[in-house]
C-alpha positions as CSV (number, residue, x, y, z in Angstrom):
1,M,-18.2,-8.9,14.3
2,V,-19.1,-12.2,12.3
3,S,-20.2,-15.1,14.0
4,L,-17.8,-18.6,14.2
5,F,-20.6,-20.6,12.8
6,S,-20.7,-19.1,9.6
7,L,-17.7,-18.4,8.9
8,F,-16.9,-21.8,9.5
9,E,-19.5,-22.8,6.9
10,R,-18.5,-20.2,4.6
11,I,-14.8,-22.1,4.7
12,K,-16.2,-25.2,4.0
13,V,-18.6,-24.4,0.8
14,H,-16.2,-22.3,-0.7
15,Q,-13.0,-24.6,0.2
16,Y,-13.0,-26.6,-2.6
17,D,-13.5,-24.0,-5.6
18,D,-9.9,-23.0,-4.7
19,L,-7.3,-24.5,-7.1
20,L,-4.5,-25.2,-4.1
21,L,-7.0,-26.4,-2.0
22,L,-8.1,-28.9,-4.6
23,I,-4.6,-30.1,-5.5
24,L,-4.3,-30.8,-1.7
25,K,-7.7,-32.5,-1.8
26,D,-6.2,-34.9,-4.5
27,T,-2.8,-35.8,-2.5
28,V,-5.4,-36.7,0.3
29,H,-7.4,-39.3,-1.5
30,H,-4.2,-40.6,-3.3
31,G,-2.4,-41.0,0.5
32,D,0.5,-38.5,-0.4
33,V,0.3,-36.4,2.2
34,K,0.2,-37.2,5.6
35,E,-0.2,-33.6,7.3
36,V,-3.1,-32.6,5.1
37,T,-6.4,-34.9,6.4
38,I,-10.0,-34.2,5.7
39,G,-11.9,-34.8,9.2
40,D,-15.0,-36.2,9.3
41,D,-17.4,-32.5,9.0
42,G,-15.4,-32.8,5.2
43,V,-13.0,-29.6,5.4
44,L,-9.9,-29.9,4.5
45,R,-7.3,-29.4,7.3
46,M,-3.3,-29.0,7.4
47,R,-1.7,-30.1,10.3
48,G,-5.1,-29.7,12.3
49,R,-5.9,-26.5,11.0
50,I,-8.4,-25.4,8.9
51,C,-7.6,-24.8,5.5
52,V,-9.0,-21.5,3.8
53,P,-9.6,-20.6,0.5
54,N,-9.0,-17.3,-1.2
55,M,-12.8,-17.5,-1.8
56,D,-15.5,-14.5,-0.9
57,G,-13.2,-12.2,0.8
58,L,-12.5,-15.2,3.7
59,R,-9.1,-14.5,4.5
60,E,-9.4,-10.9,4.5
61,L,-12.6,-10.8,7.2
62,I,-10.4,-13.4,9.4
63,L,-7.4,-11.0,9.2
64,D,-10.4,-8.0,10.2
65,E,-11.7,-10.2,12.9
66,A,-8.7,-10.8,14.3
67,H,-7.2,-7.1,14.6
68,S,-9.6,-5.6,15.7
69,L,-10.8,-7.5,18.5
70,R,-11.5,-5.8,22.0
71,Y,-9.0,-7.4,23.6
72,S,-6.2,-7.8,21.3
73,I,-5.7,-4.1,20.9
74,Y,-4.5,-3.9,18.0
75,P,-1.3,-6.9,17.6
76,G,1.9,-6.1,15.1
77,T,2.4,-8.8,12.9
78,V,3.8,-11.7,15.5
79,K,1.4,-11.9,17.8
80,M,-1.6,-12.0,15.3
81,Y,0.4,-14.7,13.3
82,H,0.7,-16.6,16.5
83,D,-3.1,-16.4,17.3
84,L,-4.1,-17.0,13.7
85,K,-1.9,-20.4,13.0
86,Q,-3.5,-21.8,15.6
87,Y,-6.7,-22.5,14.1
88,Y,-6.2,-21.3,10.2
89,W,-3.8,-22.3,7.4
90,W,-3.3,-21.0,4.0
91,R,-0.4,-20.2,1.4
92,I,2.0,-17.3,2.3
93,M,-0.2,-16.6,5.2
94,K,2.6,-14.5,7.4
95,K,2.7,-12.1,4.3
96,D,-0.7,-11.5,4.4
97,I,-0.3,-10.6,7.5
98,V,2.1,-8.3,7.6
99,V,0.7,-6.9,4.5
100,Y,-2.8,-6.4,6.4
101,V,-1.0,-4.7,9.5
102,A,1.4,-2.6,7.5
103,R,-2.0,-0.7,6.3
104,C,-3.7,-0.4,9.3
105,L,-3.4,3.3,10.0
106,I,-3.9,3.0,13.9
107,Y,-1.7,0.7,13.9
108,Q,1.2,2.9,12.2
109,Q,-0.1,5.6,14.8
110,M,1.2,3.5,17.1
111,K,4.5,2.3,16.7
112,Y,7.2,3.5,18.9
113,E,9.1,5.3,16.5
114,H,6.6,7.3,16.0
115,Q,5.7,8.6,19.2
116,R,7.7,11.4,21.0
117,P,9.1,11.6,24.0
118,D,7.0,13.8,26.8
119,S,9.7,16.3,26.9
120,F,13.5,16.5,26.1
121,L,16.2,14.7,28.5
122,Q,17.5,16.7,31.7
123,R,20.5,16.1,33.2
124,L,20.1,14.8,36.7
125,D,22.0,16.1,39.6
126,I,24.8,13.8,41.4
127,L,24.2,13.7,44.9
128,E,27.5,13.7,47.3
129,W,27.7,11.1,50.5
130,K,27.5,13.0,53.6
């Protein structure tokens, strides 16, 4: 498990290596976009969420951590997206989460349509009123 501090520092270091985030940074300096800000810590944020660059496997690391937490019990795409969108932002984030979960073998085996009923359905007797 990666510590949150080292993940934050890695995001901060690689944030301005990503071309899209560089463009967003320039729009902040020109005052064109109000929802993108640069915090006191120097981190670029979109509506208060940390902008994650597509560098150094950071997005995959975040997806791995969110999907394999002890308390999450292999969340599906919707829950994982809602959990991550509170803290992180990147372009096509929802699509990346869908692709990641679709590749997870354990999640695919746990899906409802892959589970069999315990036995065949049996007709119940209708009781008569006495």
